[in-house]
ROSE-4610 file (N, C-alpha, C; in Angstrom, 1 decimal, always signed):
// ROSE-4610
residu = [M/M/M/M/M/M/W/W/W/G/G/G/A/A/A/G/G/G/F/F/F/G/G/G/G/G/G/M/M/M/W/W/W/A/A/A/G/G/G/W/W/W/A/A/A/F/F/F/T/T/T/A/A/A/L/L/L/I/I/I/L/L/L/A/A/A/L/L/L/L/L/L/V/V/V/A/A/A/G/G/G/I/I/I/V/V/V/W/W/W/L/L/L/V/V/V/R/R/R/G/G/G/V/V/V/N/N/N/R/R/R/P/P/P/G/G/G/D/D/D/D/D/D/G/G/G/R/R/R/D/D/D/S/S/S/A/A/A/R/R/R/R/R/R/I/I/I/L/L/L/D/D/D/E/E/E/R/R/R/F/F/F/A/A/A/S/S/S/G/G/G/E/E/E/I/I/I/S/S/S/P/P/P/E/E/E/E/E/E/Y/Y/Y/E/E/E/T/T/T/R/R/R/R/R/R/R/R/R/A/A/A/L/L/L/R/R/R]
num = [1/1/1/2/2/2/3/3/3/4/4/4/5/5/5/6/6/6/7/7/7/8/8/8/9/9/9/10/10/10/11/11/11/12/12/12/13/13/13/14/14/14/15/15/15/16/16/16/17/17/17/18/18/18/19/19/19/20/20/20/21/21/21/22/22/22/23/23/23/24/24/24/25/25/25/26/26/26/27/27/27/28/28/28/29/29/29/30/30/30/31/31/31/32/32/32/33/33/33/34/34/34/35/35/35/36/36/36/37/37/37/38/38/38/39/39/39/40/40/40/41/41/41/42/42/42/43/43/43/44/44/44/45/45/45/46/46/46/47/47/47/48/48/48/49/49/49/50/50/50/51/51/51/52/52/52/53/53/53/54/54/54/55/55/55/56/56/56/57/57/57/58/58/58/59/59/59/60/60/60/61/61/61/62/62/62/63/63/63/64/64/64/65/65/65/66/66/66/67/67/67/68/68/68/69/69/69/70/70/70/71/71/71/72/72/72]
x = [+8.6/+9.8/+9.6/+8.4/+8.1/+7.2/+7.8/+7.0/+6.8/+5.6/+5.3/+6.0/+6.5/+7.3/+6.3/+5.0/+4.1/+3.6/+3.9/+3.4/+4.5/+5.7/+6.7/+6.5/+5.9/+5.7/+4.4/+3.5/+2.2/+2.1/+3.0/+3.0/+3.1/+3.8/+4.1/+2.8/+1.9/+0.6/-0.2/-0.2/-0.9/-0.3/+1.0/+1.7/+1.4/+1.4/+1.1/-0.3/-1.3/-2.7/-2.8/-2.2/-2.2/-1.6/-0.5/+0.1/-0.8/-1.5/-2.4/-3.6/-4.1/-5.2/-4.8/-3.6/-3.1/-2.9/-2.4/-2.2/-3.6/-4.5/-5.9/-6.5/-6.4/-7.0/-6.3/-4.9/-4.2/-4.5/-4.7/-5.1/-6.5/-7.4/-8.8/-8.7/-8.0/-7.8/-7.2/-6.2/-5.5/-6.4/-7.2/-8.2/-9.2/-9.8/-10.8/-10.2/-9.1/-8.5/-8.1/-7.7/-7.4/-8.6/-9.8/-11.0/-11.6/-11.5/-12.1/-11.1/-10.3/-9.3/-10.0/-9.6/-10.2/-9.8/-10.7/-10.5/-10.5/-10.8/-10.8/-12.2/-13.0/-14.4/-14.6/-13.6/-13.7/-13.5/-13.6/-13.4/-12.0/-11.0/-9.6/-9.4/-9.9/-9.6/-10.4/-11.6/-12.4/-11.8/-11.2/-10.5/-9.3/-8.6/-7.4/-7.7/-8.8/-9.2/-9.6/-10.3/-10.7/-9.5/-8.5/-7.3/-6.6/-6.5/-5.9/-6.6/-7.9/-8.7/-8.5/-8.4/-8.2/-6.8/-5.8/-4.4/-4.2/-5.0/-4.8/-5.6/-6.5/-7.2/-8.6/-9.0/-10.3/-11.5/-11.3/-12.4/-11.9/-12.9/-12.6/-12.4/-11.8/-11.6/-12.9/-14.0/-15.3/-15.9/-15.8/-16.3/-15.5/-14.2/-13.3/-13.8/-14.0/-14.4/-15.8/-16.7/-18.0/-18.0/-17.2/-17.1/-16.3/-15.3/-14.5/-15.4/-16.2/-17.1/-18.1/-18.6/-19.5/-18.9/-17.6/-17.0/-16.7/-16.8/-16.6/-17.6]
y = [-48.8/-48.5/-47.4/-47.3/-46.3/-45.2/-44.4/-43.3/-42.2/-42.0/-40.9/-40.9/-42.0/-42.1/-41.8/-42.1/-41.9/-40.5/-39.6/-38.2/-37.2/-37.6/-36.7/-35.8/-36.2/-35.4/-34.8/-35.0/-34.5/-33.0/-32.3/-30.8/-30.2/-31.0/-30.5/-30.4/-31.3/-31.3/-30.1/-29.8/-28.6/-27.3/-27.3/-26.1/-25.9/-26.9/-26.8/-26.4/-26.9/-26.5/-25.0/-24.5/-23.1/-22.2/-22.7/-21.9/-21.8/-22.9/-22.8/-21.9/-22.0/-21.1/-19.6/-19.3/-18.0/-17.4/-18.3/-17.8/-17.6/-18.4/-18.3/-17.0/-16.7/-15.4/-14.2/-14.3/-13.2/-13.0/-14.0/-13.9/-13.3/-13.6/-13.0/-11.6/-11.2/-9.8/-9.0/-9.6/-8.9/-8.7/-9.7/-9.5/-8.4/-8.5/-7.5/-6.1/-5.9/-4.6/-4.1/-5.0/-4.7/-4.2/-4.8/-4.4/-3.1/-2.9/-1.8/-0.7/-0.3/+0.8/+2.1/+2.8/+4.1/+5.1/+5.9/+7.0/+6.4/+5.2/+4.6/+4.5/+5.6/+5.5/+6.0/+6.2/+6.6/+8.1/+8.9/+10.3/+10.7/+10.0/+10.3/+10.1/+9.0/+8.7/+9.6/+10.0/+11.0/+12.3/+12.7/+14.0/+14.0/+12.9/+12.7/+12.8/+12.2/+12.2/+13.7/+14.3/+15.7/+16.6/+16.4/+17.2/+17.0/+15.7/+15.4/+16.0/+16.0/+16.5/+18.1/+18.7/+20.1/+20.5/+19.7/+19.9/+19.8/+18.8/+18.6/+19.6/+20.4/+21.4/+20.9/+19.7/+19.1/+19.9/+20.5/+21.2/+22.6/+23.6/+25.0/+25.1/+26.2/+26.5/+26.5/+27.1/+27.2/+25.8/+24.9/+23.6/+22.8/+23.0/+22.4/+22.7/+24.0/+24.4/+23.8/+23.8/+23.3/+21.8/+21.1/+19.6/+19.3/+20.2/+20.0/+20.2/+21.2/+21.5/+20.3/+19.7/+18.6/+17.4/+17.2/+16.0/+16.1/+17.2/+17.4/+16.7]
z = [+46.3/+45.6/+44.5/+44.0/+42.9/+43.5/+44.3/+45.0/+44.0/+43.5/+42.6/+41.2/+40.8/+39.5/+38.4/+38.5/+37.4/+37.3/+38.2/+38.2/+37.8/+37.5/+37.2/+36.1/+35.0/+33.8/+33.7/+34.7/+34.6/+34.6/+35.2/+35.2/+33.8/+33.0/+31.6/+30.8/+31.0/+30.4/+30.8/+32.1/+32.6/+32.1/+32.0/+31.5/+30.1/+29.3/+27.9/+27.6/+28.4/+28.3/+28.6/+29.7/+30.1/+29.0/+28.4/+27.3/+26.1/+25.7/+24.6/+24.9/+26.1/+26.5/+26.5/+27.0/+27.0/+25.6/+24.7/+23.3/+22.7/+23.0/+22.4/+22.8/+24.1/+24.7/+24.1/+24.0/+23.4/+22.0/+21.2/+19.8/+19.7/+20.5/+20.4/+20.8/+21.8/+22.2/+21.1/+20.5/+19.4/+18.2/+17.9/+16.8/+17.1/+18.3/+18.6/+18.6/+19.2/+19.2/+17.8/+16.9/+15.5/+14.8/+15.0/+14.3/+14.9/+16.2/+16.8/+17.2/+16.3/+16.6/+16.8/+17.8/+18.1/+17.0/+16.6/+15.6/+14.1/+13.9/+12.6/+12.1/+12.1/+11.7/+10.3/+9.5/+8.2/+7.9/+9.0/+8.8/+8.4/+9.0/+8.6/+7.2/+6.6/+5.2/+4.3/+4.8/+4.0/+4.0/+5.1/+5.2/+4.3/+4.3/+3.5/+2.0/+1.6/+0.2/-0.2/+0.7/+0.5/+0.3/+1.2/+1.1/-0.2/-0.6/-1.9/-3.1/-3.1/-4.2/-4.2/-3.0/-3.0/-3.5/-3.1/-3.5/-5.0/-5.5/-7.0/-7.8/-7.2/-7.9/-8.4/-8.0/-8.4/-7.8/-6.6/-6.0/-5.7/-5.6/-5.3/-3.8/-3.3/-1.9/-1.2/-1.8/-1.2/-0.9/-2.0/-1.9/-0.8/-0.8/+0.2/+1.6/+1.9/+3.2/+3.6/+2.6/+2.9/+3.3/+2.5/+2.7/+4.0/+4.3/+5.5/+6.7/+6.7/+7.8/+8.0/+6.9/+6.9/+7.5/+7.4/+7.9/+9.4/+10.0/+11.5/+12.3]
């Protein structure tokens, strides 16, 4: 009389486990990509600081060019 009545909700457990694993993998990928962004090796921020110092008159045009070439 009870043909398979005990297995009706078992798929929900598997689906929940798969969802948790997918979220865990997605979170790890998101963290790794956030830490290792391409082009974020410090040169952009150094160039920005150099540009700001030149614009404010802290350094001369010659010093600006010398330091800019060194950052390449």
